[in-house]
N, C-alpha and C positions, 0 to 999 in steps of 0.2 A: 489208593486214596490220590484225589486230581494234582495237578501240575494246575504250579501262578498260570496265570494265563501270560504275563507279563515275559515270563520267560521259554511258554511259548510259540507266541511269537515270534520274540527271537531267536529261537531257534527252527521254527513252520518259513519264515519270511525267506533270510539265505540259501534253505534246501529249495525251496521249491525255485528261487532266483537261479540258481545254478540247474534245475530243472527243464528251463524253460534255453536259460542260454546251451544248453550240449540241445535239445531244438535245434535251435536254429542253427547253429553250426552243422548239424545230421542235416537238414533240409537243404544248407547251404552245399555244404560239404557234396552232396547229390547236385545242385541243378551246374554246379561248378563242372563235375566231370565229360566227364568224354560220354556217361553213358546215355546223359541229361538234350544230346545234342548230335550224337551223332551219324542224326538225317540230317543236318545241314554244318557239314563240312567238306572243306573241301579237297581239290583232286589234283592225286601227277597230269590228271588231263584236264580240271580246267585250264590248267599252270601251262599247258600245253600251247592247246588252242581255243584262248578263251573265244564268250559274244557276252561283251557287255551290252547293260541295261540299253536298251535306249533312248537316247541325250545322253548319252550320258557327260559327271563335270570332270573332263580333263583335265586337271588339274591336280600339279602335281606341291608342297606345300611344306613349309618345314619352316621351322621359329631359330635365333638368335639375338644373341644382344643387339649387334649391328645383319651388320647386312658383309661385314669381311665372313668366309669365313673359317677358323685356324686350325692350323697347317695340320693336326692331324688326326681330322677328318675333311683333305679336300678330295681322300684320295675315293670316303664313302659316295662323297658328294657325287665327283665326277663320274664316278658307276654309276651312277639311275640318272645325270644329266644326261650322259651318251646314249641313256636305255629308253628315254625320250622320246628327244633330238630324232634316234633311228627308227620309232614306230612311230613318228610321226601324230599330229595336232595338239599335245603338249602343250600348257605353258605349264613355268615351274617359278615359285617365288620363293625369298625366302624372307619372312616374317621380321622386321628390329621387336624390338620390346618399344619403343614409344608408335612405333606404327598400327601392333598391335590392342596398343590403350584402344588405339585410334576409333578404334572397329569395333571396338567395343565402347565409346562412351557413345558413337557415332548411332548404334545398334541397334547394343542392346543396352539404353544410361543405367537403366535400373540394377544394375549390376556392379555402375560402373566401383560405388563407394568399398562393400564386398569385396572388388580384387583394388583396388591398389590398399585394401587391410589387408593383406595377408602376409602375416612378416617373410615371409623364409620367397626369394625370387622361383624359384624353382614350384612353386606353389601358383605361378600366371603362369610359366614357358604349361604348366602344366590344361591350367587352367582354356586356353587364345586358342587350346590345337579344340576343342571341343564348343567356342565361340566361329572360329573360321569352316568348322566346316556341316555345321551349321549351316552359313552366309553360305560360300558359296560347293561343299557340295567336293570331293572328288579323295582323291587320298592325300596323310599326311604322313611325313619322318623323322625320327629324329636323326641330328648330322651323323649320329655314330651308328645307323644303316644304314652299307652297302647293299645294293642290287648285281646278283648271278645275273639273272632273268629269267627266263626269257622273255617276261611281259609284266605289266603293273595293271594289267589290262584286266589282270582275274582279279584282281581288286573291288571292279566295278561293276563284276556277272549281278549279285545280288545290292539289296535295300542297303546293308553294313557290311562290314568284314572285320571283325577284332582277331589277332593273334595269339592263338594258347602259351600261358608263362606256367612251367615249374611253380613251385607243388603245389599250386589250383588258382583258376581263376581262369583272368588275361590280360597282358598288358598291355598299356598306351604310347610303345613307342611305335609300335605303326596302326593308325585307322584308316577306314579309307569310310565313303556314305556316295552312292552312286549318282546320284541328284543335292541341288540343296532342302532344309527346311524337312530332313524327316525325319517324324517322334519321337526317334526312338534320344537324338544328341536333343530334341527339346525336353525329353525328358533329363540327360545326360546337366544341362544347361540348371536347370532346376531345380536341381543335387547340390548340384552349389548352393546353394546356401544353406540349405535344414544339412547340409553332412562340412559347414563351418566352423572348425571346436580345433582348440587347442591339444592334445594329449601330449604332454609333457616337457616333449624332447622335440626331436625333427622331423628326425624317419617314421615312426608311427602317425605324427599329422602332416605329413604331406602323403604319408601311405594311403590315409584313409580319407584324409579329405580331397584330396584331388587325381590320386597317381591310381595305381591298379589296380588297388584295395573297391576305390570309391569306385572307382569305373564295373570295377566285377560287380559290387550293392548292387550299382544302375539296376547294370546286365539283369542282377538276380526278381529284384522286384518290377521288373518293363511288366507293361502292356505290350508288345515289340519285340519278346522275345526271336518267335519265327521269323523276323524278318530281317535276324543278325545271324550271319552267316561264319563258324568260325574258320581261322589258320588257321587245321594244325601241328604241333611242335617242329613235325618235323619238316609243313614247309619253310613256319618261320624262322625255325635258331639253325644253327648252324652243324647242321644236320649237307651229306656232302649233295645232296639234289633240291634242294631249301632255295626259295626265291631270293633269300636272305645272307647279307656275310655284316657279323656284329663284331663293328669295333670293341677298341674299346674307349669305354664312353666317359664324363666331367661327372663323374659317382659323386650322389648324396649322402650317402646309406657312409654312415660311423656303427659304432659305438653296438645300436638306442636300435639298429637293424640287427647285427647277430641276433636281439636278446626272445625279439619278432619271431623273428627263425627259430628261432631253439619253443618259444614259445607254442609256433601252428604245429610243427617238430611234433614237436610233442601232444596235442592239443587236447586229443583224447584220459592219456596219463594226466593231464594240467586240474579238466574237470572230475577222470572218476579224484584223482585225490581232495583233488572239493570237497564232493558228496561226502569220500568219508570225511575228511577231518567235522564234516562240517555235522554231520551226526555222533560220529565221537567227541563232541564239541557239548554235545544236544546232548544225548549220555554221558559223560559226565559231568553233569550240571543240576538232572534227573539225578543222576545217587546223591552229591550234597544237598542237595534238597532234601531229598528223601532223610538221610541221615540225621540229619540240624533239625530236624519235626520230631521225627524218631525217639530224637536225647527230649526236648522240651516236652513230649507227651509222655516218659518215664517215673509212673509213678516212682519215688525217693525210699527210699528204705527206713525203716523204723528202728526208731535206739532201743 
């Protein structure tokens, strides 16, 4: 007995959507996995004996509300300042919120309205670092990232450097571009508009519109992947031989962050459960429809 077309559509469409989601997650999980960029990983020898790209941009950038560094991050800031002063040839700048907005207004005026429209300050703090690196090149660090050495020049060996993070993808608290105007950061800036969505709460909105997952998704679709080198977690995290020391940040994470992390940690179970649920619902609808039609066509017993 044929199934009504409307009920078939109601079943097939969600099932196809879930299968498509499964394919996307599988694809991106590979793109973000070390196996996909194992030939573009920085090593300890790069840190110990860095050979930066010719005419590299020796700029170290920070962003904050004002030029006054909060006390809890002074030691982190001073450790990096001492490192670049020891090396020589670097310029260091802490961009205030007003200076960052002025850069967008002057050099990227077509994005100013979007920049001002962000509902959360952290979104502007994320976005402005991409404009800064595109315009000036150099190294960007969050203020809660301290330097252990031996040199930040290792981040300028290759055109672009991103840090690997857990559980997947890349962080955006340490970024580098050996020269201004690299097309990868041009792609990042262009993608800000298409990713400017509100996802119900603060964490997923920031995470996917300007934050680490936004950066990771842009990398996943960028034609410039081969010019992006990865700082592995052992050289980026709080490992003994890491280039950095991470201090306690001014966290914007809330309960919604825990939900997102749980969903990602159990993503395959969630997708599988969704497929089974849709299939079960479809079977129940089919069974109900079959039984209803059977009752309608059953001949009445004669008296």
